[in-house]
N, C-alpha and C positions, 0 to 999 in steps of 0.2 A: 846580798849574799847570792852566789851562783851555785846551783846544784847540778851535778852531772851524774847520770846513771852509771853505776859500776857493775854490780852483779846482784843476784838474789840467791838465796840458799834454800835447799830442799832437804829435810831430814828423811832418810831412807830406811825403811825397816828391813829391806833386802838390798844391802849396799851394792853387792856385786851385780845383781840383776838390774839395778837402776843404772849403774855405770854402763852396763852393756846396752840397755835400752837407749840412753841418751847418745851413745856413740854409734851403735850399729843400726838402730831403727831411725833415729832422728838425724844421724850423720854428723853429729858434732865431734870435734877433736878433743882428745884428752890433753889438756893444757899442762897441768901439773898436779902433784899430790903433796899433801902435807898433813901434819897432825896438829890439831888445835884442842887444847884442854883435854888431851887423852883420846880424842875422837879422830878417826881417819876421815880425811876429806879429799875429794877429787874435784878439780875445776875442769869443766868442759866448756867449749865455745867454738866460735867460727870467725873471729875477727871483729864482729860487731856486737856480740853478746857473750857473757860469761855466766855460767850457772855453777854454784857450789853445791856439790852432793856430799852430804854428811851422813856417816854411818850412825843411825839412831839406835840400832839394835832391834832384834826381832820382837822383843817384848814391849816396845814402845806403843802405846795406844794410838790408833788413827785419829785424825782430826774429826771434829763433830760433822755429822752428815748434813748436807745441804737441806733446807736453807739454814745457813749459819752466818754469823757476822765475820768479817775479816776478808782476807784475800780470797777471791773466788777462782781466778784463772790468770794466766798471762798469755800474751799474744805475739805472734810473729807475722810480719809482712812477708808475703811470698809472691812469686811470679808463677803463673800457670798452676793454679790451685788444683784443678782437676787432675792434671798429670802427676803432681806431687802427691795428691791423695791416693792415687793408685799405687805409686811407688811405696808410700808408707804402709798401705794395706798389705802389699806384697812382702814387706819386711816385718809384719806382725802388729802394726798399730791398730788399736781398737777405736773406731769412730763412734762418738756419741751422736754426732750430727754430721753426715757427709756434706760436701760442699753444696751451698744453696745461696741464692741471691737474697740478701737482706734489704737491698735497695738496688736500683738500676746500675749504680756505679760501684757496688761492693758485693763480693761473694765471700762467705765465711764457712768455716768448718770447725768442729771441736773434736779433739782426741783425748782419750783418757790414758795418762801415763801411770807408771807404778805409784803406789800410795795414793791413788785417786786424785792425782794432780791433773787439772784440766788445762789443756793447751789449745788456744784458739789460733787458727790460721786465717789470714786476711789477704785478699787480693782486691786491689782497687783498679777500676777501669776508667778511662776518660769518659767525659760526658758524651752521650750519643748526639750527633749533630744532625 
């Protein structure tokens, strides 16, 4: 069996604010809209990833606060994490952890998106010679 990643979905309590965040702050493109089982959905992406944003409604309870079992975050590989971090801050991104070296060849950062979704940014560097 071969599995290939396709997309992941996020239930959004403020649907329009989430669509705006993922398109205007993160810079993803609005790919298409559809309705699934009576719920509005927008897919955003950039050619390498797709995220399904689903209107969960304002009265939907938030997920359990960390530490909780289950999905904790998702991550994007990036180039020039420091420059990107500044651009994201300028567009309103809230950083839980600004860029820092987790090891000599990797720098990471975490941002908090709507509905307390955690997004990790990762930049890898070649081995220092």
